[in-house]
N, C-alpha and C positions, 0 to 999 in steps of 0.2 A: 398536423405540424404544430408544435408547441410554440410558445412565445419565444423561447430560445432559438428555435429553428427560424422563426420569422426574423429575429435580429441577425441571424447568420445570413439570411437572404439579403437583407439590406446592407450588411457589412460587405458582402461580396460585390454587391452592386456598386457601392461607393468606391471600393478599391479597384474595380475593373475599369472605371471610366475616369476621365479627367476631372479633377476637383473643381467645384463651382466657386467662383470668386465672390465671396459674400462678406458683408460687413461683420465686424467682430461681435456685435450684439445679436446677430441673427442665429436662429437655430432651425431645425427641421420642423419644429412646432409652429403652427400659425399663431401669430400674436393675438389674433381675434379671439382665440379660445383660451387665452391666458387666465382670465378670472375663473372660468369653469374648471380648468386644470388645477389651479391653486386651491379651489374649494373642494376638490375631490369629486366634482360632478361628472367629470369625464376621465376615462383612463388615459394613460400616456399613449403616444403614437404607436408604439410597438403592439399594443393591445387593441388599437382601433382599426388597424389594417388587416386585410386577409393574410393568411399565412404566405400566400404567393400573390401579391398585388399585381394588377395589370401594369406593366412597364411601358411608359410612353417615352421613347427615345427621341427627344426633340432635336438633338443635333443631327440625327440621321434624316430628319424631315426638313433640314435647312432652317431650323428655328433655334431660338436661344432659351435655355432654362431660365425661369424667372424667380420672382420673390413673391411671398404672400402679402396680401393687403389690398385695401382700396374698395371703393363702392362705385359700381357702374350705374349711371342713370340712363333709363330708356323711357320713351313715351309710347303709350299704347292707345288704340282708338276705342277701347271698350274693355269691360271686365273680362269678357270671354277671351281676350287676347293674352291672358296669363298662360294660356296653353303654349305660347311661344317659348316659355322656359322649358317645357317638356320637349319641344321639338329641337330647339337650339342646344339644350343640354345633352341631347342625343346619347342617353345611356340605355343600352339595349342588351338583351341576352347575347345576341349576335348583331353586329352592325357593319355598315359599309365603311371602308377607309376611303382615302382621297382618290384612289384608283377604282372605286366602286366594286371592290372585292369584299366578300363577307369575312369578318374576323370575329373570334370570340371576344366578348367584352365583360359583361357580368359573369358569364361562364368562363371557367378556366380552359375548357376545351369542349368540342362537340365532335361526334362521329355520325356519319350517315351511311346506310347501306342501301343502295339502289333507290335512294330517295323514298324509301318505305319505312326504315327503322332509324330513329334519331335518338342518340344517347347524349345527354347533357350532363356535364360534370361541373359542379359549383366550386367556388374557391372556399375551401375550409377556412373558417374564421371570418368570413365576410358577414357584415352586420347591416341591418336596416338603420335608418338615420336615428332611431331611438336607442340603438345599441343592442337590439335583440338579434340573435343569430338568424341568418338566412339559410334555410335548410330545405330538403325535399318535402317537408311537411307543408310548406307554402305552396308548392305545386299541387300536392294532393288535395289541399283545402279547396283550391280553385276548381280542380277537376271534379271532385266528388260532391263538394258542398255548394258549389255555385253552378257550374255547367250542367250537372246532372240533377240539380234540384228543379223539379217541374214548376215550382212557384216562381223561383228566381229567373229561370230560363225555360219558358214553356216550349220554345222551339228547339231546345237542346243546343249542342255545339254549333258554332258558326260554320258557314260553308267552307272556309279555309282550313277547318279541322276535319273535314269529311273527304274521303277518297273512295271512289267506287260506291258512293252512297252510304258508306259506313264510317263511324267515328274510330279513333285509334284505340288500341289497347294501351292503357297507362300503367307503368310499373315504377315502383320505388326500388332501385337496385341497392342503394345504401343511403346513409344520412345525407350525402352530398351528390347523389347521382339518380337521375330519373330517365325514363325511356318512354318514347311514344312510337307505337308500331302500327302500320297499316298493311293490309294485304296487297294493295296496289300503290304505285308511286303517288306522292303528294309533293311535287316540286314547289308548290306555293308556300309551304310551311315556313321555311327559313326567311324568304323575302318578306312575309307578313310580320315576322318577329322584328325585322329590321326597319319597318316602315315608320313614317312620321307619326301616325297613330297606330302604334304596334298592336298586334294581336295579343290580348292579355291571356296569360296562362298561369299566372301566380299572383297572390296577394299576401300581405303580411298577416298570416293566420292568427297570430297571437293578439293582434288588434281587432281584426274583423269578427272574431267569434262573438264579441259582445253584442253584435247587431244581427246575429243569426239565431233563428228559432231553435235550432238543434242544440245550441250551446248556452243560450241565455234564458234565464228565468222569465216566464211569460209576463209577470207583473212588471218586472224591470224593463223588459222589451217594450211593453205598452207605454211605459213612461217615456222611454227614449223616442218612440214614434211621435208622441204628443209634443215632446220637447223640440224636435226637429221639424214639426209642423208638416208631417207627411201623413198619408192615409193608411199605409200598410207597412208591415215589417220589411217587405221586399223593396218598397220605395226607400226606406231607411237604409237598408244595406247598399243599394245602388248609389244613393247620395253620398254615403260616407266612404265609398270605395273608388270614387272617380280619381283616376291617375292622369289621364290625358289633359284634363283641365283641372289643375290641382286646387280645388276650392276648399278642401278640408285640411287646415293646418296641422291637425293631429294625426293625419294618416302618414305612417312611416313611409319613406321613399328610399330609392337607391340612386336618385338623381344627384348631380353635384351641388345643387342648391334646393332648399325646401321653403315653401311659402309659409309665412308667419301670420298672415292676416286673412281672415275670412271675408268674402264679399257679403254685402255691398261695401265698397270702399273707393276712395279716389286715388289711393296709393297702395301698392303692394310691395312688401319687402321680402325678398328671398335671401336666406342666410346659408352660409356654407354647410354642407353635410359633413359633420366631423368624422363619419365612418366611411367616407367615399373610398372606392377601391383602387383608384389609379395613383401612380407615383411617377415622377420624372426620373431621369437617369441617375440622379443623385439622391434618390430616396425621399425627395420632398413630396409630401402629399398634395395632390390636386383636389379641388381647384385652387389656382393662385388667388383669384378674386374672392374677397370675403362676402360681398353683398351685391345684389342687383335690386335697384329701386325702380319700380315701374309706375310711372305717373299716368293716370288716365286723362285723356284729352279728346277733343274732337279730331276725327281723322283728317278733316279738311285743313287743320293748322299744324299737323305734325311736321311738315317740311319747314314751315316758318319757325317753329320752335327749335328744330334741329339747326337751322341756319343762324339762330340766335345763340348757339352754344349751349343749349339746355340738355343735350344728350351726349353721353360719352361713347355710346355705341348705338347706332340707329340704322335699321334697314326697312322694317315695316313702315308703311305710310309714305314711302318715298317712291317717286317715279323718275324715269329718265328725263322727263320734262323739267324736273327740279334741278338737274345737274348744273346748269349754268349759274343759277342762284346759289347753290350750295358751294360751288367752286369759288365763287366770289367771296363767300363767307369765310373761306380759309384766310383771307387777308385781315379779318377782324377778330377771329376767335381761334383758339388753339385746337382746331379740328383738321382732319385729313379726309379727303373724299377719294374713293377708289371706284372703279367700274368693274363689276363682275358680269360674266356672261349668263343670261337667263337660259334655262334648259328647255323651254317650250319648243315644240315643233314649228310654231309660228307665233310671233308676238300678237298678231291679230289674224283671225281666220274667219272666213265667211262659210256658213253652214246651211246649205239648201236642205230643207226638211223633206226627206223622202217619204215621210208619213203624214204630210199635211192633209188636212181635210178637203182642201180645194182640189177636186179631181184633175182639173186641167194642169195646174202647177205640179201636182204629184206625178202625173204621167210624164211631164217634161223633165222634172228633176231625176226621175228614175231612168231617163235616157242618158247614157254616158256622154253622148255628143253635146248635150246641153251643158253638163257640168264642165266639160273640157272647154267649150266656147266661153263660158263665164270666166274661167281661169286665164285663158289666152287673151282675153280682152282687158286684162289689168296691167298697167304699166308700173311694175314693181320698182323699177329704177327711179322713176320720178318720186314715188312714195318714200323710198329709202333716202334720197337726197333731201326731200322737203321736210320730212318729219324725224329722220334718224341721223341726219348729218352724214349719210353715207357709211355709217359704222356697222350696219347690219348686212346680213347675207340675203340677197333676193332668192327666195326658195319656195318650193311647195311645202306643205305641212308634213315634215318627215324628220328623220334623225339628224343630229349634228355630227360633225366630223369627230367629235370626242367619243362617240359611240362606236364600239367594235362592229356594229351592224350597219354603219353608214355606207352608202354607195352614192357616187356623184349623180348617177342617173335618177335616183329618187328625188334629188334636189331640183333637177331641171324638168321633171316629168310634167308636161303641159303647163309649164310655169314661165315660159318666155313670152314677151309681148308680141303678139301676132294678130292684130285685128282683122287682117285679110282672111286668115284661116278661121278665126272666130266667126266672121260673117258667113264664110262658106258653110261651116257646120250648122249654123242657125238656118240658113237657106235649105240645107239638106234635110233638116228636121221637118221643114214645111212652114217655117215662120217667114214667109216671103212677102206677105202683105204688110203695108205700113200705113199709118194715118198721116194727116197733113203735117204733123210735126216730125215725121221721120221715125216714129216709134213703131216697132213691129206689132202686129196684131196676133193675139192668141187664137187658137182654133175656134173658140166661141165668139170671136169678134172683139173681145176686150183688148185695150192697149196693154202691152207687156210691161206693166208697172210692178216692179219688185219692191215690196215693203220689207226692209231689213230692220229687225227689232233688236234693241240693245237694252241692257240693264241700266245704262246711263251712269255707270260708275267711273268711266274714263273718258276724258275729252279726247284722248288719242284715238279711240275708236271712231268718234264722230269725225275727226280730222281725216282719218283714212277713208271713211265712207264718202266724204265730200269729194275726194280725189277720184275714187272709184266711180262716183256718179258721172264725172266728166268722161272717164274712160269708156264706160258702158254706153254712154250716149252715142259714141262713135260706132257701136255695133247694133244700134237700134233698140236699146233697152233703157227703161227709165227706172231710176232708183229713188226711193223715199225712205226716210229714217223715222222710226217710231221708238220712243223711249218710254220705259215703264220700270217699276221697281223690280228687283231681282226675283222675289217670290212670285209676283204676278207674271213676270216674263217667263219663268220656268213652267208655271202651271199652264199658261197659254200654249207654250211649245208642246208640252205633253198632250194637251187636248187637241193638237193639230191646227190651232188657230194661227200659228206663226208659219209663214212660208219660207222665211230665211232669217237667220240670226247671225250676230257677230259676237265672237267670243275669242278666247285664246285657242291655239292649236293643241296638238298632242301635249299632255302634261309632262311626259318624260321622253325627251329626245336624246338622252344619253344612255339609253337602255342597254343592258347586256342580255345575252340569250337566256340567262337564268332568272330574269325578271318577268313577271306575268305580262302577256301582251293584250290585256283586256281593252286597252284604249283603241286597238285597231279593229275591233269587232263589236257588233251590237251587243252590249253586255250591261248597260246601265241606263236608268231613266233620265240621267242628266246629259246624255249625249244628244245634242240638239239636232243632229242630222238624221237621227233615226230613233226617237224616243220610244215609240210604240214597240219597236223590235227589241230595244233595250229592256223595257218593262217585261216583255215576254220571256227574255232570258233570265232576268232576276227572279221572276215568279215561277220559273220552271214550267212555262207554258200555260199558267192559269190566268194570266192577264195579258193585255196588249195583243199584238198580232205577230205571228212568226214571219221572218223575212221571206219575201217572195221574189227576191232578186238573186240570181244564181251566184253572183260574186259575193254578196253579203252572206248567203247561206254557206259558201265555202269558208269565209272568214270565221263564222261560228264553229264550223267543223274543225278548222285548224286550231282555234282557241281550245276546244275540248281536247284535241290531240295533245296540246301543250300540257294541259292539266294532268294528263296521264303519262307524260314522257318520263324517261328514266336516265337521260344523259344530256350533257350540254350540247353535244353534236346534234342530237335529234332536235333539241330546242332551237338551235341556230337555224336549222333547215326550215323549221316552222315559221320562225320570225322572218326569215328571208322571203318566203312565199307570201306571207301576210303583208309585208312592206311593199312587195311588188304589186300586189293586187290593190292595196290602199292607194298607192301613188298613181297607178295607171287609171284607176277608176275615179280619182279626184272626189272622194267622199267628203273631204273638207278642202276648202280652197285657201291654201296658205299664201302669205304675202312676203314677209321677211322673218328670219329667225336670227339667233345670235345677238338679240338686243341686249342692251346694257342695263344693269341695276346698280344705282348708287349705293355705296356702303360708306357710312360716315362713322368715324371713330375719333376719340381724343388722340392728339399727337403723342401723348404719353403711353398709349395703350399698345403693347407689343404683341407680336405673334399673330396679328390679324393679316392674312395674306393680301398682297397687293392685287392679285388676280385670283379668281375662283369661279366655280360654277354655282349658280344660284337658282333654287327652285324648291318646291315642296317635297316631291318624291322623285328620286331617292336621296337627294342631297340634304334634305331637312334644313333648308335655309342655311344657317351657319354651321349646322350640326356636324357634318363630316370633317370640318376644320377644327373641331374640338375647342369650343370657347372656354373649357376648363383650363386650357393652357395659355389663355390670354392673360397678360399681367401689366401692371402699371410700373413704368420706369420713372421713379421719383427723381432720378438724376437728369432726366431729359429737360 
C-alpha cells in the first residue's frame, strides 16, 4: 500500500467516526516531534505509520480519545525494573485484550491450522523506532542466524518452539509474511508470544548484523567486544539484543516508548516511538504520552514517595497495606488511588514440601489427609477480616470467578474452617500422641513443629503466619517462622532443607483453556511444594526425581496432553481435570484471593481504568489496559 493509500485509510477513518473536539492549534502530529519534523529528521505522520495501522477504538472501550503530550513520572526499585516499560507497554506480535482473548497487534493478521501451522502477516510500511522497515528478514535473521547458530544458542530453539521433539519448519512466504509449521500441535506458541517476557522470534536485523560474526569484519567485531567489555562475540550479541530489559538505547524497538539512557543511571528516560503502529479512531498516533521518566529509589520508600506526590503513575512497590496512607494523601496531592483485583490463586499460600529431605515430614505431607487437615485448620474468615478488611474471598488456591475455568467447588475444597475434622484426620493418620504442651508427636517422637520459611519480603506473610500459628495450635501443631533472603530460601527449598514455605498461590487465576497449565503440575524448580519433581520435568528426567505420587504423575501426564492438544474443547477438559485434582489434593494451601492492588495516578491522567485485573501473566501489570492510550487532561 502506498503513502496515498495510507492517507486514504486515515481519511476514511476520520470521516466514518465522530470528529474529536480539539483545540485550534492541535494537529495529528505530536508536538514533541515538532523540531525533528521541522529539521527533516523525521518524515510526516503518513510516512511513519504502517499502511494499515492498528486501530484502537477507545469509544467502543468506554474511554475517551486523548491529546498528545506530557511526561509521566514513575519510581522504580532498581535498574532492572526498566523491564516494567516492556511489560506495561505490552506491544506483541499477538497480545491479549481486556477479555484475555488473543488479537493481532504488531501483526496485521495471523492464521493457524490445527495449532500446527502458523502464518503471520506483517503490516506493510511498519517501521522500527529508527525508521527502518520491519520485514520478514527480521524473522529470518533470528531463526537462522541466532537460534540455529551453535555458538549463540548451543541448545538450539527453546522448548516452546519444539513440538514432538522437533523444531518448526520456517518459511518466508513474501516480504511481509512468514510461516512456522510443525508436524504435531504446538498450542503453547501463541500464548508464549503474548507473554510478559515474550518468546523472541525476531530482531532488527539491520542493526544486529554489526554484532554477528557472519556479517561483521573480524577486526571490527573484536574491537566492539573490547569496547563493550565482554569476552566473546556471542556475549556482545546477547548484550546488544536484550529487549525484555531494554538496556541498549541504540537497539531499535517496536514498543510505544524507547529508552534513551544506558545503565548505570539513577534516572531513565523513555521517549515516544515516532513510528509506533497504533492509532486512535481519529487517526491520532499513539502513544499520547511523550515521555516516561523512571527514577531509581529504594523499594522500601516507594510508597512514601508516591504518597508525597512524586509519581504520576505508580503500581510497583505498592502493597495493599499502603492503601490507607495513600488514600489519605489524596487530600494533600492531586493523585487518585484505585484498587484493582490481583490475579493470584491465593494472595498468600502455604506450600508443604513433598520433596523435603526429612523422611518423616515427607511421608506425612505426601498423605493427602495431612494436607487436608492443615487446610481445614485455618480460620480464613479471621485472616480476611484482620488483614484484608474483609475485602478478599476466602478460598483455596484456585481460579477466580473471572476465569472461564472457575467452579465454586474449587474455591471451597477443603477450605472451610473445621478444626474438629482436622483433628479427626490427624488422629486417623496416627498422630494421636501429644506432649505436655498439647503438641502432637511425630512417629519418631519429635514434637510436630512445622518450620515455615519465608523470603522475608512481605510483612503480610508474617502477619498471616502469626494467625495461622494460633489456628494450628488448636489442632495440636506448632508453627515457627524462619526468614532468609530469597536466593538462599529457594536454594534451601530445592535442596530439601525446607519442610514448608509461604509464597503466593497460583500465578494466573484468570486462565483460559488456551493458556498453558504448567502451574498445576510439577514443571519448574521454583514450585516450592515439589521442587525436585519440577527439576525432573525441566531437565527431561536428567536431574531431580520423578513424581512417585499417583495424583502428581497424573498432573504431569495431563500437562503433556495439553502440549499436544489441537482444540480449545480438548484443552478445557484437561484444565478441568487438573483443577479438580489440584483442589482435591490440596497441593498448595490457599487462604484468600481477590486481594486488592493500589493503583495511583495523577488526577489529570485519563483512561486509567477505575477497576481492573492486576498481575504478571497474562495481564502484564497495566499492559492489557494499553498505557499508550493514557493521556493528560490539561483542562482538569
